[in-house]
Each structure stands twice: as structure tokens, then as C-alpha cells.
N, C-alpha and C positions, 0 to 999 in steps of 0.2 A: 691282853690285846689293847692297843691304843684306841681310845674311844672315837677319835675324830679322823675320818678320811672323807674327802669330798665324794659325794655320791653322784656327781655329774659325770657321765661317761666321757672318757677321753676319745679323741678321734679314732684310736686304734681299737677300742674296746668293742667286742662282739659277744653278746650273751648267748650265742650258739655254741661257744667254746666252754666246756665244763672241765675244770681241773680237779682231779681227785686229791684229797688231803689224806692219802694213805700213809700216814706217818705215826710213829709210836706214841706220841704224847700231844696233849693240847698245846703245850708250849712250842713244840716243833711245828705244829700246824699254824699257829698264830704267826710264827716267824716267817713261814713260807708265804702267808697272805701278805704280810708287810713287804716282803721282798718283791712279790709280783705287782704290788701297787695297783695302778689303774689299768694294767694290761688284762686282768681277769676279773670278772664280776659274778661268776657262777662257780660254786664249789661243790664237789661231791664229798659227803661224809659217809664212810662205809662202816663195816663191822668193827674194824680195829679201833677207830676213834669212838664208836658208839659205846664201847666198853670202858672208855676213859673220858667221861665228861663230854661226849659228843653232842648230846642234846642241848646242853647249855651253850656249847660253842656254836651250834647251828642257830640258836636264837640270837646270839650276839652278832653273828654275821648278817643275819637278816635285819637287825636293828640298825646296822650301819649302812644298809643299802645294797648288800649283796644278795644273791639268790642261792638257795641251797637245794641240792639233790640228795635226799636221804636214801641211800642205796642199801636198804636194810632187808630186802627180799623176804617179806613176811610169807610164812608158809606153815599153816597149821589147820586145824578144823575150822570150819566157817565161823562158828560163834566166837572163837578166840581171835581170828583175824579181824572180824568186824569190830570187836572191842578195842583191839590194838590200833586199828586205823582211826577209830573215833578218838582215842586218846592222843594220837599223834597229830591229828587234824586240830584238836582243841589246843594243843601246845603251841601252835603257830611256829613250829620249828623248821618247816621246810616248804618248798614250792613243788617239788617232785618227790614221790614216794614209790619205791618198787615193791612188788609182790611177785611170787612165782605165777607164771601164766597158766594156771590150772583153773578151769571154769568156776568151781566152788570158791576158790581162794579169791579170784578177781571179783566175783559178784559180791562176796562178803566185804571186801575192802571198799567197794563203791557204796554199799549200804552204810558202812561205818563212817566213811568220809562225809556223807550227807551233803549239806549245802556249802561246806567249806571250800576254799579256793584251791587247796592242794590237788595237784594232778596225780592220778594213779597210773603207773606204768607196769605192764606185765613183762616179766623177764622171760624171753622165749627159750633160747638155747645159749648157754654160756659161751663166750667167745674163745675160751681155752679148749673147748671140746672138739674132737674130730669125729669122723664117721666111725672109726674103730672104737672110740670111747662110747658112742651111743650103742653099738652092738654089745659091748661089755656090760652096759647098764641094762640090757634086755629090751631095748627099743627095736621094733621091726621097721621103722621108718628112717629115711635119710634125713640129714639135717634140714635140707630145704623143705621136705615134706612136713617134718615136725614143726618147723617155724611157720609154714603156711597154715597149718591147722591151728596153731596157737594164736596167730594174728586174727583169724576168723573168730575164734572163741573170745578173744579180747574185745572185738567189736560187739559181739553178742552180750558180753558181760557189762558193757558200758564204761570200760576204762578209757583213759584219755590218750593212751599210746602204748608203745612197746619198746623194749630194749632188745636190739638185735644187732648182729655183726654188720659191718659195712657191706659184706657180700650178700646180705639179705635185705638191705635197705630198699632197693628197687622193688622187690617183691612186696614188702610192707606198704610202700607208697602206692603200688598198683592196686592192691586189695583194699586199702583203707581210705584212699583219697587224700586230698591236699591238706586237710586240717588236722589230721592225725599226727601225734608226736611220734617220731622215730628217732630214738636216742641210740647212738652207735658207740659202744666201747671198742677197743682194739684199733684206735686210730693211731697210725704211726707214720710220721713224715719220712721222706726218703733217707734223711740223714740220721735216723735213729734205729736202734735195734728193735726187733719184734718182741723180744722177751718171751713171755709165756702165752702170747696171743697167737692162736692157730689160724684165725680168720681175720687178718688185719687188712687195712687199706690206708692210703694216703688221705689227708684231709680233703683235698679237692675232689678226689674220686668218691669219697663218702657223701659229700654234699651233692655232687652231680647225680649220684644214685638215688637220692631222695631223703637223706638224713636231715632231720630238723635240728639236731644237736649232736656235737661231737665230744666224746669223753677221751681226753688225752692226758695221761698221768706221767709216767716215768720220763718220757722225752722232755718234759718240763721240770718236774721236781728233782730229777737226778742230774740235771744239767749243771755245769759249772756256773752258769748265769741263767737262772730260771726265767727271769723277766725277758731276757733277750730271746730265749727259746720260745716263750709264749708269743712274743711279737713275730717271730719267724713263722709260726703256725698261723697266726692271724693274717699274715701277708699271703700265705698259701691259700687261705680261705677266700681272701679278697680276690685273688687272681682266678679263682674258680668261676667267678661271675654269676653266682647263684645266691 
């Protein structure tokens, strides 16, 4: 990755937009960052890159002035999650870190994070899941009811926010109040395909519903001109007026 990029935001840059670097190699991720330039300043690093030098890439992005969302969805016994969260916080590799929104897991992550600045987010219900999927998994609750329960449990555990689909953003905002982080994957502008997102919404609709941050991947990274696609999404966000 080139070492120097101006860290002063451009007029178009909006740190509420998070672009996932769901790409097979660090080199491909670095090339995408260079292509996007100053249109994007917040990147998600998921499990694919975590297995291929993702932590080092995360540190490098932060050193150059970008923010990093470590979407690693920690999920284990409390003691293990606590140690993992402590190690990640000490590495200074990310600004946001996800864990599964189960009470024991969230509380352990908060303990492990300690006084570090990294924000802990509880993942409520994956945006690819439908009501039928929940039934097949053995849940007796609807998606909305399960998300509602997990938001309340996230507040009790002391995490900083949740990850929920745009369709549950208003619910999260109503329960948790104005300062809670509500990060919404499954954001799809009208000119893009839904892909595997079962509960998607347009950028403006997600923001109006109460989202604090939007995660939008393939409409940007699979576009013929990723930077232009990101700028189009930023314009939709600006026109939302929130």
C-alpha cells in the first residue's frame, strides 16, 4: 500500500459510509483502497481478509488516517471472548469490532476491551436470514422480536451499538436512543442488485430509519468504476437530509 494519502477529508467524504474489503488478497484490497481514494474513509475487514494478513492491513489503514470496522463476529465462551477482545483492543487495529449479540459474549467483550477506544457492536440477526431460516434454526421468535430482544440485551451488556438490517434500524433507534451506534449492512442503492441480502434497503431509507453507519459492498467493489459508485451512494446519503 502506498504510504502517503492525504488524511484531510474531501468535500464528498462521509465516514458514515463503510466499504467492505471482501476481497481474496491483501493486494486486491489495497488496490481497491487506492481506487476509491478520498471517496471512502471507513473500511470493513471481514473473515476472508482476516485469514490473509487482515490485522496488519487494518493497522496500516488506521496509520494512514482511515477507520476500520473489524467484522470478526467473536463468538465463544466468555473467557475466550474476553481475552480475544483484549488482544484486539491492544493491537489498535480497529475502531469497531463485532461480536455475536448474546449476553455472555457481549459482556465478555466489554470487559476485555476495558478502557480502549474500540467500539463493540453486537450482531443481532444476519441480513441474509429470513423468517423461514430462523424457524429452521430452531428459533421460536420472529426476526423483529429476536432483534428487539438482542438490542435490549446489548444495552444491558454495555456495548456501544448493534449491527442490524435497515429494516430494524428504526427499532434499534427507538429502543436505544440517539447515541447508540446502529450499523446497517444490506444497503443497496436502487441501481444495484440485492445479491444475497434478504432484508436490504436504499441508503437514504436506512439513514432516515435511524442508521448511524451504512455498510455497502458489492455495489461499490463490483462496479466498473468503484469510486464513481461510492460517490453516487454518498450523493444519495446527502439527499437524505439526515
